Structures are given as C-alpha cells and as structure tokens.
C-alpha positions, 0 to 999 in steps of 0.5 A: 500500500503506497499511500493512505487514502485521505478520504475514509470513503475510499477505505473499507469498513474493516480497514477503518476499524483495524487501520492495518493499511496505515501500518503497512503503508510505505513498505514493500508488500512482498517483504511483509508477506515474507515475514510471516511465510511458513518455513519450507524444506527448500528455504535458505533460512534455518527454521526447519525445526520451528514448525515441528517444535510448535507441533510437538508443543501443541500436541503435548497440550492436547494430551493434557485434555483427558486428565484436566478437570471438566470445569477447567475446560468449561472455563477455558471455553467461556470467553465472556463469563460475566455476560454469558456465564460458564459454558457447559461445553468443555474445551476439546480437541478436533475430530481430525488430527489434520485439523490441528496441523492447520491450526498451528500455522498462525503461531508458526508464522508469529514465531517466524516473524519475530525471528526474521525481525531485523532492527537494521531492515526497513521493517523492524518489530519493536520488542521488549528486551526480555522478549528479544532474549527469548526470540534470540534463544529460539532462533539459535535452537531451531538452527540446522545444526542445533543440538537441542531436541524438539521438547527443549525447543517447545519450552522456549516456545511456551515462554515466548507465547506466555510473554506475548499473551500476558503483556499489556501492549500499548499503542503509540504514534510510532507503533500502531500495532504493538501486539505481535499477534495482531501484527502477524494477523495483519500481515497474514491477511495482506495479499500480493497486490497490497490489498487485505483479505475480506473479513469473512476470510479473516475469522478463520485465522483469528479462530485458530489463534484463539484455539492455540491461546487456550491450549497454551494457557492449559499448559500454563495451568498444569505447570503452575499446579505441578510447580506448586504455584497454585493449589489446584487447577481452579486456583491456577485458572483464577490467576490466569483468567484475565488473559483468557476473557474479553474486555481486558487489555491483553491479546485474547481480548483484542482478538475476540474484539476483532472476531466480533467485528469481522463476523458482523461485517461478514454477515451483514455485508452482501457479497457479489454473486458467484453464480450468474444465470445465463438461462433465466427460463429453464435455469439449466446453464450458469456461470460459476465464477466465470466458468460455464456450467450446464446441467446437461453436462452434469447429467452426462457426468453422472450417467458416466459415473453410473456406468463406471460404478456398475462396471467396477462392481460387476467386473472388479469386485464380483470378478464377473460372477452373476450373484446378488441378494434379492429383497422386496422390503427391508425391516429396520428398527431406527430406535435400536441402539445396540452395538453392531446393529444394522438392518443387515443384522436384523433377524426380520431380514433373512435374506442377509443372514449368510455373510459368506456368499461371495467368499463361497462363490469365489472358492467354488470358482476354480479360476478365481480361487487360483487368483487369490490363493493355492493349497499346498500340503493341506495349507492355504497360501494366500496371494496377498498381492492379488488380495491387495489389488482387489482391495484397491479396486474396492477402494476405487469402487467406493470412491464412486459410491462416495461421489454419487452420495455427494452429488445425487442425494439431495443437499450436498453434504460436508466431506468430513461428515460423508467420509466418516459414515458408519453402516452399523451402530458402534460403541462410541456412535450409537446411531448409524448413518445408513438406514431404511426409511420406508422404501428409501435407502437413506443416509443420516447426516448426523454431524452438522458444521457446529456439531463439534462445538455444540455437542448436538446432532441434527438428523438430516436424511438423504435418499440415495438414488435407485442404482446407488442405493441397491449397489450399496446394499449389495456391497455391504451384504456380499462384498464387505464380508470378503473385504473384511477377510482380505483385510485380515490377511493383508493387515494381519496385525493392524486391528484399526484397519480391520475395524474400518472394514467392519463398521465404516461405509466407505474405506480407502484401502487402509484408511478412511477417505477425506475431503481431499480424496472426494474433491479429487474424485469429483475433479477427475470425473467432472473435467472431461464432461464439464471442462471444469474441475468440480470440488466439494466447495464449488459443487455446494454453490452450484447445486444449491443454486439449481435446487433453489430454482427447481424448488427441491431444496431441503436446506431450509426444512429444519428452519421451517420445522422450528416454527410454532404450529397451532397443533403444537401450541394447542398442546401447550408447548412449542414446535421445538419442544414437540420435536424434542419430546415426540419427534424422530430425533437422535437421543431426543436431541435437536432434529426434525419431526417424523412428518418432516422427514419425508420432505427431506426424502422428497427433496432428494428424489426431486433432485435425482429426477432433475438429474435424470437419474433413477430416483430412490424410494422403490427398492429396485434392483440396479439392473431393473432401474437401469433397464429403460425399456420397461422403466422410463425415468418418468415412470420410476419417478412416479413410483418413487413419489406415489405411495412408495416413500416420500409424498407426491412431488409437488415441486414438479407440479405446474407452478401456481403463477404459470397456472394463473397466467394461463387462466388469465390468458384464456379468460381475458379475451372472452371477458373483454368482449363480454364486458364491452357488450354489457357496458354498451347495453347498459349505457344504451338503456340509461336515460340521456342526461348530463352527469353532474360535475365532480368537485370536492369529492366523488359522486355518492352514486359512484359504485351504486351501479357497479354490478349492473355491468355484469351479465350472466355470461360474465358470471359464468366465466367468473365462476370458471375462473374461480374454479381454476383459482382453487388450484392456485395456492397462497391466494385468500378467497373471500366471500366477495370482491370489493366493488372498487376493484373496477375503478380505472387504474389510469387515475390515482387520486385521494378522491378515488381512494376515498371512494374505495374506502367507502366501498370496502367499509360499506359506508357511504358516509365515510370521510377522511379521518384527518387532513394528514391521512389524506395527505399521506394517501396522496403521497403514497399513491404518487410514489415520488418519495418515501413516506413516514405517516405518524397518525394517531390510533384509529387515524386510518393508517392501515388504509395507506396499505390497503387502498393502493393495492386496490387502486393499482391492481394492474400496476404494482403490488403492495407488500405489508410487513408486520412485526407482530403475529397479533397484527397478522391475525388482526389484518387477516380478520379485517381484510376478510371482512372487507372482502379485499383479496390478499395473500400471506407469505409463509415458510412452506410456500413455494412462491408468490402469486401475481394475482393477489395485489396485497401481500402480507409477510411477517418481519421474521419471514421477510429476512429469509432467503426464501422471501427475498427470492420469491419477491425478486421473482414476483417483481420480474413478473409484476412490479412491486410498487411499495413496501409498507411497514406497520408499527415502524417504531418497534425496530427502534425499541426492540432491536436488542431482543428481536433479531428480525428487527435488527438490520431492518434496512435489509428488508428493502431489497428492491428499489421501491417506495417505503411507507412507514406507519406508526402512532408512536414516534416523537419528532426527535426519533425521526432521524433514527427511524430514517437511518434504521430503514435506510430512507433518504433525507427527502422522505416525507413525514406526515404528522398528526397530533397523537394526543389522546383526549379521551385519556387522562393521567392522574398523579398520586403520591 
C-alpha cells in the first residue's frame, strides 16, 4: 500500500476499524508477506525445526485434555463469563488430527516473524528486551545444526507465547500495532497486490489463534499446579483468567474484539454473486465464477459415473460372477441402539443372514480361487498381492459410491461428515448413518458444521438414488464380508484397519477417505464432461443454486420445522419442544419431526429426477432401474413419489403463477368482449342526461351501479375462473370482491381512494379521518418519495396499505410487513371482512402469486432467503410498487431482543417506495427511524397530533 487514502470513503469498513493499511503503508508488500511465510524444506533460512517444535508443543497440550478437570475446560471455553456465564461445553480437541496441523500455522508464522525481525531492515518489530532474549534463544535452537531436541525447543516456545499473551501492549504514534499477534494477523491477511483479505476470510485465522491461546494457557495451568504455584487447577485458572476473557487489555481480548467485528461485517455485508444465470427460463446453464456450467453436462457426468460404478462392481469386485441378494422390503428398527446393529443384522431380514456368499462363490470358482490363493500340503497360501489389488479396486469402487452420495442425494453434504459414515451402530456412535426409511435407502447426516462445538446432532436424511442405493446394499451384504477377510490377511496385525472394514461405509484401502480424496474424485470425473474441475466447495454453490430454482431444496426444512404450529401450541408447548419430546430425533436431541422427514426424502428424489437419474424410494434392483425399456425415468419417478416413500412431488407440479397466467390468458379475451357488450347495453338503456360535475369529492352514486355491468355470461366465466383459482395456492378467497376493484387504474387520486374506502367499509358516509391521512394517501399513491405517516390510533393508517393495492391492481403490488403475529391475525380478520383479496407469505410456500395485489409477510419471514427470492421473482413478473411497514417504531425499541428487527434496512431489497406507519414516534426519533430503514433525507413525514383526549393521567403520591 503506497499511500493512505485521505478520504475514509475510499477505505473499507474493516480497514477503518483495524487501520492495518496505515501500518503497512510505505513498505514493500512482498517483504511483509515474507515475514510471516511458513518455513519450507527448500528455504535458505534455518527454521526447519520451528514448525515441528510448535507441533510437538501443541500436541503435548492436547494430551493434557483427558486428565484436566471438566470445569477447567468449561472455563477455558467461556470467553465472556460475566455476560454469558460458564459454558457447559468443555474445551476439546478436533475430530481430525489434520485439523490441528492447520491450526498451528498462525503461531508458526508469529514465531517466524519475530525471528526474521531485523532492527537494521526497513521493517523492524519493536520488542521488549526480555522478549528479544527469548526470540534470540529460539532462533539459535531451531538452527540446522542445533543440538537441542524438539521438547527443549517447545519450552522456549511456551515462554515466548506466555510473554506475548500476558503483556499489556500499548499503542503509540510510532507503533500502531504493538501486539505481535495482531501484527502477524495483519500481515497474514495482506495479499500480493497490497490489498487485505475480506473479513469473512479473516475469522478463520483469528479462530485458530484463539484455539492455540487456550491450549497454551492449559499448559500454563498444569505447570503452575505441578510447580506448586497454585493449589489446584481452579486456583491456577483464577490467576490466569484475565488473559483468557474479553474486555481486558491483553491479546485474547483484542482478538475476540476483532472476531466480533469481522463476523458482523461478514454477515451483514452482501457479497457479489458467484453464480450468474445465463438461462433465466429453464435455469439449466450458469456461470460459476466465470466458468460455464450446464446441467446437461452434469447429467452426462453422472450417467458416466453410473456406468463406471456398475462396471467396477460387476467386473472388479464380483470378478464377473452373476450373484446378488434379492429383497422386496427391508425391516429396520431406527430406535435400536445396540452395538453392531444394522438392518443387515436384523433377524426380520433373512435374506442377509449368510455373510459368506461371495467368499463361497469365489472358492467354488476354480479360476478365481487360483487368483487369490493355492493349497499346498493341506495349507492355504494366500496371494496377498492379488488380495491387495482387489482391495484397491474396492477402494476405487467406493470412491464412486462416495461421489454419487455427494452429488445425487439431495443437499450436498460436508466431506468430513460423508467420509466418516458408519453402516452399523458402534460403541462410541450409537446411531448409524445408513438406514431404511420406508422404501428409501437413506443416509443420516448426523454431524452438522457446529456439531463439534455444540455437542448436538441434527438428523438430516438423504435418499440415495435407485442404482446407488441397491449397489450399496449389495456391497455391504456380499462384498464387505470378503473385504473384511482380505483385510485380515493383508493387515494381519493392524486391528484399526480391520475395524474400518467392519463398521465404516466407505474405506480407502487402509484408511478412511477425506475431503481431499472426494474433491479429487469429483475433479477427475467432472473435467472431461464439464471442462471444469468440480470440488466439494464449488459443487455446494452450484447445486444449491439449481435446487433453489427447481424448488427441491431441503436446506431450509429444519428452519421451517422450528416454527410454532397451532397443533403444537394447542398442546401447550412449542414446535421445538414437540420435536424434542415426540419427534424422530437422535437421543431426543435437536432434529426434525417424523412428518418432516419425508420432505427431506422428497427433496432428494426431486433432485435425482432433475438429474435424470433413477430416483430412490422403490427398492429396485440396479439392473431393473437401469433397464429403460420397461422403466422410463418418468415412470420410476412416479413410483418413487406415489405411495412408495416420500409424498407426491409437488415441486414438479405446474407452478401456481404459470397456472394463473394461463387462466388469465384464456379468460381475458372472452371477458373483454363480454364486458364491452354489457357496458354498451347498459349505457344504451340509461336515460340521456348530463352527469353532474365532480368537485370536492366523488359522486355518492359512484359504485351504486357497479354490478349492473355484469351479465350472466360474465358470471359464468367468473365462476370458471374461480374454479381454476382453487388450484392456485397462497391466494385468500373471500366471500366477495370489493366493488372498487373496477375503478380505472389510469387515475390515482385521494378522491378515488376515498371512494374505495367507502366501498370496502360499506359506508357511504365515510370521510377522511384527518387532513394528514389524506395527505399521506396522496403521497403514497404518487410514489415520488418515501413516506413516514405518524397518525394517531384509529387515524386510518392501515388504509395507506390497503387502498393502493386496490387502486393499482394492474400496476404494482403492495407488500405489508408486520412485526407482530397479533397484527397478522388482526389484518387477516379485517381484510376478510372487507372482502379485499390478499395473500400471506409463509415458510412452506413455494412462491408468490401475481394475482393477489396485497401481500402480507411477517418481519421474521421477510429476512429469509426464501422471501427475498420469491419477491425478486414476483417483481420480474409484476412490479412491486411499495413496501409498507406497520408499527415502524418497534425496530427502534426492540432491536436488542428481536433479531428480525435488527438490520431492518435489509428488508428493502428492491428499489421501491417505503411507507412507514406508526402512532408512536416523537419528532426527535425521526432521524433514527430514517437511518434504521435506510430512507433518504427527502422522505416525507406526515404528522398528526397523537394526543389522546379521551385519556387522562392522574398523579398520586
């Protein structure tokens, strides 16, 4: 960064809060990045032992976890005990060893930076004398020819880290980043072009630093107890607690502060899309980070992998033998937690009772038997080379099974989760990952992204496609017993490998697969078909985009299932409590209820149909599933969805909006001609007289003859249209239509608004409640600026949302956002009484219907991705005229405990008029309200005196 911009508007919010760009200004970017580079084997500098020593140091710290008091680990995991209390989740190690190797890298960079600091260089790190002495000792101990052992070096590492993390680092004008840890963090986020990483990319580095700090202080706690400096671990932690909690003057607190800011910016800032649709009709093609991705190419790739999977199974695993296990139905007890249980061992499934079928078939085939071993002097001599080759082919076969489970089972899973799945209960994991749900072969994804931190599992089922599901069952019933036998021969003394073959779903020869293996397999098979290398991460983005467009995403089902229902509330508890106590969950942990599980399976089969794969849900043999002459994909899809597993696939039904448009296209020509004839007849029958002039209001007989223009033909077609509307969801059908719906949409004025009010209120004596109500209505209809209407209770605020939706039926929809459920209930009741058409957006809704011109949505739902997508799609088909927010003062007073009222400006995702309604807003709060909702300074404020004359205050001593 050569210069610091003088205008802060040229600086990102993240750098404005960290000022890191000022620290790096004037220095060579490449040199700064070299300061924190991880030492490599081919480096000229003598830092080869540093990374190993740091690894040994933190591994020793991890080894202390099993023998540390649980309360100590809970306190280690409580960064803000005063505000949040002591965490019930103890500090713990990661699930994979490889994770810790990545977590120590920021600490290696920190120590390397201190060693590389040279007071005579352009970039020097000021250090206190004591720290400088420790760094010098570390430098000499990690040299190439150093006689020190790694355990000796780790002692010096501990002293340096304790010095850094227990020192109060004070900023000065000459040193804006005195804390070496924050300085290292700043340099680690510096990129080659002199820019800095986005906040979302910084949070991971900070998390690694925090984890390592906790481990280092765990070592210090145990050292103090061992040396007698503290009576016990609790006393030692009391001494060190200021260094491990927020709101103190030490490194840990500073990192936590940066983490909070980075997380807030990452969540609130809208990033540019990585997906750009090139086909907005069928949604089959897209650009992913500029790369062309076509769904047809993905289908071809999946078809190729299916053919390759079958070939590996039949020729490499079965060695050309025609052998399989037939079944019509499979019994599975989902509640059975016995160690070793699976549907394969269930006595109700006698077809799986013999586990030696493949082994017996191999032994009775002379050629295959001779391939794997020979009998000499009455003893069996196994050919370990050929057995190992078979296990390697078996691993290749499993890599394709894993790929298809990732790409065809619905929402993409995480690599850590998929590669560690078990097919039977174990002593440490009593819930297996492979189950039978009805006629679905399903994977249960139990590990969520935060499962290791929260200690809770979410039960997320994924239905496997017909080919993958059947081959997986055949594998576990036929080939797995022989694989266990081969592993016992090839890995005679390795019990861990043999255990993998006994319980894991996928094995890569002598170990489990990992995320890198899965990404490599996806890359190898996607590159020829797509000309792009898919990985787990890229596929997650790409498939999620398609699933949202095709309405087959299960990602939001868990969120939807947490919403309270009438049935749950009637029972006296929330939906979450109902799920926990009565739903199908893992050991009564958080999970979806049994009525939601089929929706997940249906989401999987819907995606499989989109990919032109044979969907799951029918328990078909893979040969029959692939036999297109007798079972076309459409027929199999129908079998999978109708009565054989998941409920009928509504997401493949015609879209409600399309149905509505087709009805309108068919009826409009007939209705137009009918109406014209009716109007002509009615006008001809009227007495010839000069109509009275309109002045000061609408003639009282405006709507008196409204329905004289409706003849029998029109009623017939209207009835037909209503029958079509019965098939269209989301539109509230009322007993009558408001007569004012036929007002010409070419004119918008308060006069027409008043006439419409008289009609829907069924009172021709209705007048404006106040001059301010009339002014506000005129501003809302003009749509020239945002409007804040401060009208007293009973002042007609709701009409500012209702009347425009009637007058502008063909020119734009009105969205009414309600922050309280009680308001939703009240509006629904009132609108039905008035006969005003409307629709309510709900979590389970697929989309918005363009026929209803008034849309009601809660503030909570208005923050969801589903709402933003639905409103954007509707805006392409029918313009959104305005957003109206009732009780607009609530975000100012309830945003600290109502998450939906935080960042309320995000509701304005479209460039439309915003209308705010309230009866409780003092003039001093108007600027705050404008800022909260993101209104312009030119927003019109219409204020009525809100004094309630009927209320009296009595002050008594």
